[in-house]
N, C-alpha and C positions, 0 to 999 in steps of 0.2 A: 627276429625283428628287434630293432633298437628301442629300448625303453624311453618313452617320451619324457619321463621325469628325469632322465639322466642329464647332468649338466654338460654342456659343450664348452671346451676350453679354447680360447682364442690364442693362437701362437703369437709370441712377442713380435716377430717380424711382421706378421699380418696386422697386428694391432698398431704398430708404428706406421705401417703403410696407410692404413685407414685414417689415422690421425693426421698424417701429412697431407693426404689427398683431400680430406675434408677442410683442412685449413687453407689449402691452395684454392679450392673451389669457393670458399667463403671470401677470400681476398679478391678473387676475380668476379665476385657477385653472381656466381652460379649457385644460387641459393637452393634450388630443387636438388641439384646433385650433392651439395654439401649436406643438406638435411637427410638425404638418403643414407649417406655414409655415417653421419652422426647417430642416426637411429640404429644402424647396424652395430655400432660400438655400444650403444646403450642396451641393446638386446643381449649383449654379453656381460651386462652388469658393470660396464665401464662408464662411469658417469662422474668424471671429475668436474670441478667448477668450470674449467675451460670448455668442456664439451656441452654442459648445460647452457652456458652463456652463448656458445655458438649456435645451439639449437634455437634458443630464444630469439637471437638476431635473425636467423633464417625465417622463423615463423612470422616475426614482425614485418620483415621485408616482403614476405609473400602475402601480407594482409590476412594472415590466419590468426587474428588477434585473440579469438576465443581460446584457441589451443595454447597460445602463449600465456594468456591469463591463467588458464587452468594449471599449466606447468609451473608457473610462478607460485601459485597458491600451494601446490604440492611441495615444492622445495622450501618454501617459507615455513611450512608446518614442521619441518625437520629442525629448524632453528640451529643450524650449524654455524661455523665461523664466517661463512659468506652471507649470512642472513641479510645484512644491510645492503650488500651489493645487489642481491636479488630483489630486495624491497625497492631499491631505486628504480630498477627495471620495471617492477610491478606498477609503481606509481606512474611511470612514464607511459605504460600501456593504458592505464586508466585515464590519463590525461589525453592521450591520442584518440581514445574511443569515447570521449566526452562523458565519462563517468565521474563527474566532478564531485558529486556528493559522497560516493564511496571513497574517492581519493582523500577528501577532507576528513572523513571519519577515521581512516587509517593514520593519517598524519597526526590528528588530535590524540589518538591512542598512543602513538609512538612518542610524541612530545611529552605526554604525561608520565611516561616511564623514565624519561631523562637518561636514556642509554644510547641515544643516537650519537655516532662519532661526530666530533666537531666539524670536520669538512663537509659532512652531509647535512648537518642540521639546518644550515642556511639554505641549501638547495631545496630541502623539503618544505621549509617555510615559504620559499618563493613559489613552489608548485601549489602550495595551499592558497596563497594570495591570488595567484592567477586563476585558479579554479573557482575561488569564491566570486571573483569578478565575472567570470564567464558564466557561472551558474546563475548569478543574479541577472545578467543580460539575457540569458536563455529563458529564464522564468518570466522576465518582463515581456519578451517577444511572445511567448506562449500565452501569457495572460491577456495581452492585447488581442491576439488572434481568437482565443476562446471567448473573451469578453464580448467581442463584436458579434460572434455567432450566437452567443447567449442572449444578448440584447435584441438581436433580430428575431429570435424565437419568442422573446417576451412580447415584442410588437405584434407578432403573428398569433399570439395566444397558443403557441405550440408547446404544451406542457411536457410532453414526452421529451422533446429536444432540450427544453430548459433543464429538466432533471438530469438528462444524460450529460450535458455540458458541465453542470455543477459537479457530478460524480467524477467526470474526467479531470476537472481542475483539482478536486480533492486528491485523486490518485496521483497527480503530478506534484502534489504537495505545495501547490500554490496558495497564496494568502488572499482572502477576499478583499477587494478594494471598497472604497466608500460608495461607489455606484451600486455594487451588489448589496452592501449593508443597508443602503437607503431603500431597497425594495421591501424591507421588512415592515415599513409603515404604509406601503401602497395597498389600498383595499383591493385593487384589481389583480394583485399577484396571488396565485393559487396557494392555499394554506399548506399543501404538501411541499411546495417549493420553499416557502418560508421556513418550515421545519428543517428542511435539508440545509438551507443556508445557516440557520442557527446552529445545527449540529456541526457544520463545517467550522464555524467560529469556535465551538467547544474543542474540536480537534486541534485547532491552532492555538489553544489556550488564550483566547482573546480576553484580556483582562480590563476591558472598558465597558461601561454600560451602553447598551444599544436600545433604541426605541423599536417597539414591535406592536403591531395591531393585528387582531385576528378575531373574526366573528363579533365585531363591534367592541371588543375589549382592547385596552391600551395599557402598555407597561414599559417601564425602563428596567432593563435586566442585564446583569453581567454574565455572559456565557460561561466563563471559566469557573465561576462560583455557583453555577446552577447545576443541581444534581442531574446526571444523565438519565434519559428516559427509562432505561432498563433497571436503574437502581432507585428510581423515585419511590417514595414511601407509599404512594397510591398503588403502584405495581406490586410492592411487597405485600400490602394488605390484601389486595385482590388475590394474589397467589395463595395466601393462607386459607382463603375461602374455598380453594379448588382442590385441596389435598385429597379429599374423599372422592371427588370426581375422577381425579387422575388414576386412582386405584381401581375404581369400578368400571370406568369406560374411557380408555385412553384415546379412542377416536373422537369422542365428544370433547374431551379435554383439549386435544390439539386444535379442534375447530374453535373452541372458546378462546384459546390463546391467540389464534390468528385474528379473530374479530377484535379482541382486546387490543392487539398491537396496532392494527389499522386505525382503530378509533382514537387511541391515545397519540399515535404518531401525528394524525391530522390536527389534534388539539394542542399538542405540546408547543410551548411550555405552559399553556393554560390548562392544566389538568384539574379534574374535579376535586372537591374537598373530601376529607376523610368520611364525612357524614353521608356522602353519596355512594360510597363503595358498595354497600350491600344492594342497593336498588339497581345500580349499574350491573353488578354481577348477575342479578336475577334477569335483567333485560337481555344481557349478552347470552346467558344460558338459554333463554327462551328462543332467541334467534338461531343459535347453534342447533338446538333440538329440532326446530322447524326445518332447518336446512338439511338435517339428516333424517327427516321424516320420523323423528322420535317424539314429536310434540304432542302433549295431551291437550285436552279441551279446556284447561283451566283459564280463567279470565285474568287478563293482565291490563285492564283498562287504566289502572293508576300508573302504569309504566309506559303508556302509549307515547308520551312526549319523549321519554328517554330512548325508547326503541326507535322512534323516528329519527332522532339525532344520531344514534349509532349507525343506522342504515345510511343516513346522508353522508356521514364520515367515511363509511366503507366505499360508497360510490365515488367520493372525492379522491380517496386513496387510489382506487383502481382506475380512475380516469388518467392517472399519471404513470403509474407502473403496475405491472402484474404482480411482482414480488419485489421486496427490498432485500 
């Protein structure tokens, strides 16, 4: 039996015939046939620039853009003498498939290297400019669509949908407009939604003060210069108090972490002062132990108000999302 590892040699005449037949099929726009013959040549490790370009043309004409994009990325990784020819095709694929952001990232990188051949430099810049315009137009269309759905959800007090549309706009890397920012001062807007909007502004490095009200408190605050929730000094201090609990009872520790996150998420950016850390830690530990049926009969009357506030925040959090 023939060894499967043995290399099969393609005779020169057969190689020439396949190359001629694939070229003829390509010229006649018989792309399926051309692709089949090109793949056969490639299977014999015959992969000249002309063959790769031919295969890319076939894949693009057959609307198999994912395969064409993957092939481009493979040959670009080799960085041979035909790199910029492949790059031009790659950028064209990205443009045709509306991947404007990825196209712009690639062009920015290549322009920074200052190695693009002069004839292609202007072409790449034109692709970049067209992509930037189309990306902006596309984002504006998406923003208008999602914004209308979001505002409808606000009118209906549909908190789940509000949160979902905000997360969707974040995922699409859209920027909050003034209508959304204006919701931060509306008393009727859910505190979880306000926190989500504020964190969206932080994600976009919003470097202007915004007004925000929550639980009767009012503040002018710059999102980009505000410490993120996870890194806030209150969270750091609280974490220091839990080191022993984490070692002794990991289940209790995780329950405390969950309650703490929900409580602070609802309040953020209006977090408690450093002086309140210890009493809040005791209250959250009490709630966690009770939830796990670990609670002793100790009296916590002096913490009743804090416990009630924490439990209210938990209910508010869970009224919008099950988990963030």
